C-alpha positions in Angstrom: 0.0 -0.1 -0.1 2.9 2.5 0.5 3.7 2.2 -3.2 0.3 3.7 -4.0 0.8 6.8 -1.7 3.8 8.4 -3.6 1.9 8.0 -6.9 -1.2 9.8 -5.6 0.9 12.5 -4.0 2.8 12.7 -7.5 -0.5 13.0 -9.3 -1.8 15.7 -7.1 1.3 17.6 -7.3 1.4 17.5 -11.2 -2.3 18.5 -11.2 -1.5 21.7 -9.1 1.6 22.4 -11.3 -0.4 22.1 -14.4 -3.0 24.5 -13.2 -0.6 26.9 -12.4 1.3 26.7 -15.6 -2.1 27.0 -17.4 -2.5 30.4 -15.8 0.9 31.6 -16.3 1.9 33.6 -19.7 3.7 31.7 -22.3 7.5 32.3 -22.2 9.0 35.0 -24.6 9.8 33.6 -28.1 13.6 33.1 -28.2 15.2 34.2 -31.4 17.3 32.1 -33.7 19.9 33.0 -36.0 20.3 29.8 -37.7 16.5 29.7 -38.9 15.4 33.2 -39.6 12.9 33.3 -42.6 12.4 36.4 -44.5 9.7 36.5 -47.3 10.7 37.7 -50.6 8.6 38.3 -53.9 8.0 35.5 -56.3 6.9 35.8 -59.9 4.4 33.0 -59.3 1.3 34.6 -57.4 0.2 30.9 -56.4 3.5 30.2 -54.5 5.2 32.2 -51.5 9.0 32.1 -51.1 11.3 32.8 -48.0 15.0 32.9 -47.5 16.8 31.9 -44.5 18.8 35.0 -43.3 20.9 32.7 -41.1 22.7 31.7 -44.3 22.8 34.8 -46.2 26.5 35.6 -47.0 26.0 39.3 -48.4 23.6 41.5 -49.8 24.6 43.9 -52.8 22.5 47.0 -53.2 22.3 48.4 -56.9 20.1 51.4 -57.9 17.1 49.1 -58.6 18.0 45.7 -57.2 19.0 43.8 -54.3 21.5 40.9 -54.9 21.2 38.3 -52.0 23.8 35.6 -52.0 23.3 32.6 -49.6 23.9 29.0 -48.8 27.2 28.9 -50.4 29.7 26.1 -49.7 32.5 24.3 -51.4 32.8 24.6 -55.3 30.2 27.3 -55.8 27.2 25.6 -54.4 25.6 29.0 -53.3 22.7 30.6 -54.7 21.8 34.1 -55.6 18.5 36.0 -55.6 18.1 39.1 -57.7 15.1 41.4 -56.3 14.2 44.1 -58.4 12.6 47.5 -57.3 11.4 50.7 -59.1 13.8 52.8 -57.1 17.0 52.8 -55.0 15.0 54.1 -52.2 12.7 50.9 -52.1 15.7 48.6 -52.5 17.2 50.2 -49.5 13.9 50.0 -47.6 13.9 46.2 -48.5 17.4 46.0 -47.1 16.2 47.8 -43.8 13.3 45.3 -43.4 15.7 42.5 -43.9 17.8 43.9 -41.1 15.0 44.3 -38.7 14.0 40.5 -39.4 17.4 39.5 -38.5 17.3 41.7 -35.3 14.1 40.2 -34.5 15.3 36.5 -35.1 18.2 37.4 -32.6 15.5 38.7 -30.0 16.9 42.1 -30.1 16.3 45.6 -31.6 19.0 46.8 -34.3 
């Protein structure tokens, strides 16, 4: 009979903990620089596309374009993404949104 008692006490303790956890606010989201998605435009309206900012090697800003180079490895295994914009201001604004998304993934303000 003594083996039943710890189980009952354990169940009662779990029920009390469960009730207090249900009332507690959820923990703040932790950022991740390893998996940091940023949505980019696509030519196909039926699809959505994201890049992982955690593997971006560099971003080049031209007057009407952003060139994002990411996922590079040995022997030219990387990829490039060219994003065209009507003006340099819009290209820079997109770069600022990327910076903000990266800072959000790290859990801090830029």
